[in-house]
C-alpha positions, 0 to 999 in steps of 0.5 A, spaced: 500 500 500 502 506 498 505 511 503 500 517 505 502 523 508 497 527 513 492 522 511 491 526 505 498 526 500 498 519 497 506 517 494 506 515 487 513 515 485 520 518 487 522 523 482 529 526 486 534 526 491 537 532 494 542 534 500 536 537 504 530 532 502 527 526 498 522 529 493 516 525 491 510 525 486 504 524 490 496 525 489 492 530 493 486 525 495 482 531 498 483 536 492 484 530 487 490 533 484 498 531 483 503 535 487 510 534 489 512 533 496 519 534 499 520 530 505 526 532 509 532 528 511 533 526 518 539 530 520 534 536 518 528 533 521 531 532 528 533 539 529 527 543 532 531 550 531 531 548 523 524 545 523 521 552 526 526 556 521 524 551 515 516 552 517 517 560 518 520 561 511 516 556 507 510 559 510 512 566 508 514 563 501 507 560 500 505 568 500 508 568 493 503 568 487 507 568 480 507 564 474 514 563 474 515 561 481 513 554 484 507 555 489 507 552 496 501 549 498 502 546 505 507 544 510 506 538 515 508 533 519 507 525 519 510 522 525 517 524 526 517 526 518 517 533 516 514 535 509 513 540 504 507 540 499 509 544 492 506 545 485 507 539 481 511 541 474 512 536 469 518 537 465 526 538 466 530 543 470 534 548 467 541 545 468 539 539 464 537 544 458 543 547 459 547 540 458 543 538 452 543 545 448 547 550 451 550 555 448 543 558 447 542 563 442 541 570 445 534 571 444 533 564 448 537 566 453 534 573 454 527 570 454 529 565 460 533 570 464 527 575 464 523 569 466 528 568 472 528 576 473 521 576 474 520 571 479 526 574 483 523 581 482 516 578 485 520 575 491 524 581 493 518 585 493 515 581 498 522 581 502 524 574 500 531 573 498 532 566 495 539 565 496 540 559 492 539 561 485 541 556 480 539 552 474 538 546 479 532 550 482 529 552 476 524 548 472 522 548 465 515 546 462 514 543 456 511 550 453 518 553 455 515 557 462 520 557 467 518 556 475 523 557 480 523 553 486 525 553 494 524 561 495 526 562 502 528 555 504 535 556 502 535 561 508 533 556 513 538 550 510 544 555 510 543 556 517 542 549 519 548 547 515 553 552 517 551 550 524 552 542 523 558 542 518 560 549 517 560 548 510 558 552 504 551 551 502 548 551 495 552 550 488 558 554 489 559 555 481 553 560 482 555 563 489 556 570 490 562 573 493 559 575 499 556 568 500 563 565 499 565 569 505 559 568 509 557 575 510 550 577 510 546 576 503 541 581 500 538 582 493 544 583 489 546 576 491 540 573 487 542 577 481 549 575 481 547 568 481 542 570 475 548 573 472 552 566 472 546 563 469 546 568 463 553 567 462 552 559 462 546 559 458 550 563 452 557 560 453 555 553 455 560 554 461 560 557 468 565 563 469 569 560 475 570 552 475 576 548 479 577 542 482 574 543 489 569 548 492 574 552 496 578 553 489 571 555 486 569 560 491 576 563 491 575 565 484 569 568 485 572 572 490 579 574 487 579 573 479 575 576 474 571 572 469 573 571 461 569 576 458 563 571 455 564 574 448 571 570 448 567 564 448 561 566 444 563 571 439 555 572 437 554 575 444 553 583 443 557 588 447 551 590 451 549 583 453 556 582 455 555 588 459 549 586 463 552 579 465 559 583 467 555 588 471 550 582 474 557 578 476 561 584 479 565 583 485 562 588 489 554 588 491 554 596 490 556 595 483 551 590 481 544 591 479 541 594 485 534 591 483 531 585 479 527 591 475 533 594 473 536 588 470 529 586 467 529 593 464 536 592 460 534 585 458 528 588 455 532 594 451 537 589 448 531 584 446 528 590 443 535 592 440 535 599 444 541 601 448 542 600 455 545 605 460 553 604 461 556 603 468 563 604 469 566 597 472 573 596 475 574 590 470 572 594 464 580 593 463 579 586 461 574 588 455 576 588 448 574 596 447 579 597 453 584 593 450 584 597 443 586 603 447 592 599 450 594 597 444 594 604 441 598 607 447 603 601 447 604 603 440 605 610 441 610 608 447 614 603 442 614 609 437 617 614 442 622 609 444 625 607 437 627 614 436 634 617 437 635 620 444 640 626 442 637 633 443 638 634 435 634 629 433 629 630 437 629 638 435 628 635 428 622 631 429 617 635 432 613 632 438 606 633 435 608 629 429 610 623 433 604 623 437 598 625 432 597 619 428 596 614 433 591 619 436 588 620 429 587 612 428 584 612 435 579 617 434 577 614 427 576 607 430 571 611 436 568 615 430 566 609 426 564 605 432 559 611 434 557 612 427 555 604 427 552 605 434 548 611 432 545 608 425 543 601 429 539 606 434 536 609 428 534 603 425 532 599 431 530 604 436 523 606 433 520 599 433 518 595 439 515 588 440 509 588 443 509 583 450 503 578 451 499 581 456 493 577 456 492 573 463 496 578 467 494 583 472 494 591 470 500 592 474 504 586 471 502 589 464 505 596 466 512 593 468 512 589 461 510 595 457 515 599 460 521 594 459 518 594 452 519 602 451 511 602 450 505 604 455 498 602 457 492 606 455 490 610 461 483 608 460 482 600 459 476 597 457 472 592 462 468 586 460 465 579 462 469 573 461 468 566 463 475 564 462 480 570 465 479 571 472 477 578 475 482 583 474 486 580 469 487 582 462 482 579 457 485 582 450 489 587 448 490 591 441 495 591 438 496 583 439 502 580 442 509 579 438 507 585 433 512 590 432 509 597 433 512 604 434 516 605 440 512 609 446 505 607 443 500 606 448 497 599 448 489 598 449 487 593 454 481 590 456 480 587 464 476 582 466 470 583 470 469 575 471 463 571 469 456 575 468 452 573 474 445 572 475 440 569 481 438 562 480 431 561 481 428 556 485 426 550 481 427 544 486 420 544 490 417 538 486 412 542 483 416 543 476 417 538 470 424 538 467 422 542 461 419 547 466 425 548 470 429 549 464 425 554 461 425 558 468 432 558 468 433 560 461 428 566 463 433 568 469 438 569 463 442 563 464 445 560 458 444 552 458 448 548 453 454 543 455 454 546 462 447 543 464 446 536 466 440 532 469 440 526 474 435 521 476 433 519 483 430 513 483 429 512 490 424 519 490 417 518 492 415 524 489 412 525 482 416 522 477 419 527 472 419 533 477 425 536 479 427 535 486 434 538 487 438 543 484 445 545 484 447 551 485 442 552 490 436 557 489 437 564 490 444 564 490 448 568 485 451 564 479 455 565 473 451 566 466 454 559 463 456 556 470 455 548 471 448 547 473 445 540 475 438 538 476 435 532 480 429 529 477 425 524 481 424 517 478 419 515 483 412 512 482 409 518 483 404 515 489 406 520 494 402 526 496 403 531 491 401 539 491 395 541 488 397 547 483 393 553 482 388 552 476 384 558 478 383 562 471 385 556 467 380 554 462 376 548 463 380 544 458 387 546 461 385 544 468 383 537 466 389 536 462 394 538 468 390 534 473 389 528 468 395 527 464 400 530 469 398 529 476 394 522 475 388 525 478 380 525 477 377 531 476 369 533 477 366 539 474 361 543 478 358 550 474 357 556 477 354 563 475 360 568 476 361 576 474 368 575 476 370 570 471 369 569 464 365 563 462 369 556 462 374 559 466 376 555 473 373 559 479 376 555 485 378 548 486 377 543 492 383 541 495 385 548 495 392 550 491 398 548 495 394 542 499 397 535 499 393 530 495 395 523 493 395 521 486 388 518 484 384 522 488 378 526 486 379 534 485 372 538 484 373 544 479 368 549 479 367 553 473 364 559 471 357 559 467 358 567 466 356 572 464 363 574 466 366 581 467 363 584 461 356 584 464 
């Protein structure tokens, strides 16, 4: 028999093993959905301080709700076993994708990095720092969406591991310098790790490697990386600048927020320039080495000249110095002209992001990164497929190219159109009458409508005896509606309908054909009812009456109201 945690989560199979936990695929028996369960290893589960930290961090991370973050559903204990229940994501992790396909194109790498940055930005806005951003903690779905997992948990694991062993937590290849030194981490630590991942996506290699974790950690602290364009010449100078800024040694020299890094990534994605920031390792960039070679050439030219005073007088200093600087000026001018021409061609166009299904706030961030803006007056419309306050449609469409700065028109969901469900389950209505009443209340009946039969009912066969949703409750216009119809014999007491005003033929049809009753007709003169109309019945409307009973109908003989 399969193991069930908390009398709710049934284990299906083991899908992974990590330093912190064993990972299982499981079924949530209560909500009938597939989930992931991480069962803590004994060394952590037996540490009461760690368990308290772990639960606190997991509960904090459970407040995160973002399409690029794996949701945390539950934290529990089964006997002595601590576990955490998370969203199940079908697919592979980013490290597997890198092993199989890196180096990726700039467009693919930017797209993946932006998804990770959006997850980091959302977490940082909620005061949660990951501390262990690495490809192993990033899942990739079949449609290319990234989902970052274990937000906030690394903080608890790090504290416990340092207490138990004094070792460095996390994969050392993606560790920031301040983490390697064991000092307090901040938002820039997550961005450093993202910069390492972007480097690896584009080159297939991490910038720092070595035979031992300590050797790699020292490289993070002491060495400058090989510029990624040396490993992949297709990397643009601006994309390389983003990577090198993200992995600067000092947190102050990195991007200060994920939003800043997202903005630069979006600019490169759209062919737009980014704001330049001076970094200490710019001397290692190719553009600086051009200046070095020119300077070295000048020095070499001077050192080769005669040193006597007469020779120096015959060869004016201006002529000796001017040509290298003219050469450098020409190079810089050509670079500037080339950059300006590219900006002229590309700067006026922007790619429209996909806003459907996103909140207005998130859409505002996306269009800003794309150098666009939102129309200040969004439309509103009911939607059965898009949840309330999320965007249902946009104009222009996603992935189209428009002029930079253009306003994108959006429509925001009001949720489904709601109506009040009528009472059709009082045992007095046939199925057809109930459906007509529901339609009259402006509900749409189609594939959303079903009826079921209750063969044990002792109410009249064919009458509606139950309904879901309940009477008088608000319900979506095309929400699912189920009616329960009596399949009984119809021998139990029925309710006498109100037939006053019916014609005698109509009344007889109801009593005989629908209710299996025996009508007896009396006649009476009346100035209130026209000739042939029912004046009264016995039993009275609303009285119980068994099938087969006699019903006395009093019918008007006139002269009626006209008299």
